[in-house]
C-alpha positions, 0 to 999 in steps of 0.5 A: 500500500505504501509503495502503491502511494509512492509510485502514484505520487511520483507519476503524478509529479513527472505527469506535467513534465511528460506532458510538456515534453510530448507537446514540444516534439509535437510542435517542433514539426509545425516551424515555419520559416522566419523572417530574417531580420537584418537591421532595417531589412525583412528578407522573404523567399518570394516576391510580394504579390501586387501592390493593392489599389487604396482608396484614399480618404480625405487628409486629417489636416494639411500637414498630414502625409499619406503612407501607402499600404504594403505587403509585408513578410510575416514568416510563412506569407505575405499580409497586406498592411492598409495605408494611413495618414500621418503627420511628420514627426518634425518640420521638413521631415518626408516620408520614405516608403518601403520597397521590396528588392531582390538579393543574394539572401531573397527579397528584402524589405527596405525603407518605411521611415521618416527622415530630412528631405 
């Protein structure tokens, strides 16, 4: 009787660790290709889809700038981020839009920041 209670207690303590190990093994096959950040560059293995046509609403003020929508790489596929209006962080700054170019590591997304003219 004492032996049986010790054995069931040991199994009860080990069960969460066994469940975690089993989940880790099961999910290890679900790994997708990650985005490869290198500074301000995100790499994708294939070219992005064509840009979507957007209806640009009226600007909230004369200082606001329209920032176009773009295709971003999420590690397994492209996802569309719609455009929006934004005010420059300081006078004389302009928006440098995002763009994709092809290089030795795949398709790299660059840009997407405010900066001087």
